[in-house]
C-alpha positions in Angstrom: -79.7 -67.1 42.1 -83.3 -66.2 43.2 -84.4 -62.7 43.9 -86.9 -62.4 46.8 -89.8 -60.1 46.1 -90.1 -57.3 48.7 -93.5 -56.6 50.1 -95.2 -53.4 49.1 -95.4 -50.6 51.8 -99.2 -50.7 51.8 -99.2 -54.4 52.6 -96.7 -54.0 55.4 -98.8 -51.2 56.9 -101.9 -53.4 56.9 -100.1 -56.2 58.6 -98.7 -53.9 61.3 -102.2 -52.4 62.0 -103.8 -55.8 62.7 -102.3 -56.4 66.1 -103.2 -52.9 67.2 -106.8 -53.4 66.2 -106.9 -56.8 67.9 -105.6 -55.3 71.1 -108.4 -52.8 71.1 -111.1 -55.5 70.9 -109.7 -57.7 73.8 -111.3 -57.3 77.2 -109.0 -55.7 79.8 -107.1 -58.3 81.8 -106.9 -57.9 85.6 -103.6 -56.7 86.8 -101.4 -59.5 87.8 -100.3 -59.8 91.4 -96.9 -58.6 92.5 -94.1 -61.1 92.0 -92.3 -62.5 95.0 -89.2 -60.4 94.4 -91.2 -57.2 94.0 -93.0 -58.0 97.3 -89.7 -58.3 99.0 -88.4 -55.1 97.5 -91.5 -53.1 98.5 -91.5 -54.5 102.0 -87.8 -53.8 102.6 -88.0 -50.3 101.1 -91.0 -49.3 103.3 -89.6 -50.8 106.4 -86.2 -49.3 105.9 -87.6 -45.8 105.4 -89.9 -46.1 108.3 -87.1 -47.4 110.5 -84.9 -44.5 109.6 -87.7 -42.1 110.5 -88.3 -43.9 113.8 -84.5 -43.9 114.6 -84.5 -40.1 114.3 -87.7 -39.9 116.4 -86.1 -42.2 119.0 -83.1 -39.9 119.3 -85.5 -37.0 120.1 -87.4 -39.0 122.6 -84.1 -40.2 124.2 -82.9 -36.7 124.5 -85.9 -35.9 126.6 -85.0 -38.8 129.0 -87.8 -41.0 127.5 -85.8 -44.1 126.5 -88.5 -46.6 127.3 -91.1 -44.5 125.5 -88.8 -44.5 122.5 -88.5 -48.3 122.5 -92.2 -48.9 122.9 -93.0 -46.3 120.2 -90.6 -48.0 117.9 -92.3 -51.4 118.4 -95.8 -49.9 118.0 -94.7 -48.1 114.8 -93.1 -51.3 113.5 -96.5 -53.1 113.9 -98.4 -50.4 112.2 -96.0 -50.3 109.3 -96.1 -54.1 109.2 -99.9 -54.2 108.8 -99.8 -51.5 106.1 -97.1 -53.3 104.2 -99.0 -56.6 104.5 -102.1 -55.0 103.0 -100.0 -53.3 100.2 -98.2 -56.4 99.0 -101.2 -58.8 99.8 -99.0 -61.3 101.6 -100.3 -62.5 105.0 -97.6 -65.1 105.7 -96.2 -64.5 109.2 -92.9 -66.1 108.4 -92.5 -63.9 105.4 -93.4 -60.8 107.4 -90.9 -61.7 110.1 -88.0 -62.0 107.7 -88.9 -59.1 105.3 -90.5 -56.7 107.9 -89.6 -57.2 111.5 -85.9 -58.1 111.1 -85.3 -55.4 108.5 -87.1 -52.8 110.6 -85.3 -53.7 113.9 -81.9 -53.7 112.3 -82.3 -50.4 110.4 -84.0 -48.8 113.4 -81.2 -49.6 115.8 -78.5 -48.7 113.4 -80.1 -45.4 112.5 -80.8 -44.6 116.2 -77.2 -45.3 117.1 -75.9 -43.3 114.1 -78.1 -40.3 114.8 -77.3 -40.4 118.5 -73.5 -40.4 117.8 -73.6 -37.6 115.2 -75.7 -35.5 117.5 -78.9 -34.9 115.5 
């Protein structure tokens, strides 16, 4: 039966230090672009939060007998949030924005508007 020789602690420390030294000498790599799934997550999160806020604002506008103003304000707010999200995730595809921005915003906005109206906020 063979006995394997164990490396000395000093040799192990030298080998572990080499990758750290090599990492210091490498030039900094540019930050990679967001992956597709992360772009979708960021877009859905931003549009959902903005839609909930707009739903609450729409209830306030509706209580002042300004239903048309609430609808127009919601659409304008959706466009503004859409352009902000588009710049943030660096994705200018209109089809992508329609599915991950417009549809999500409209759905969450109308649901939150209805919910806030029914609970009497």
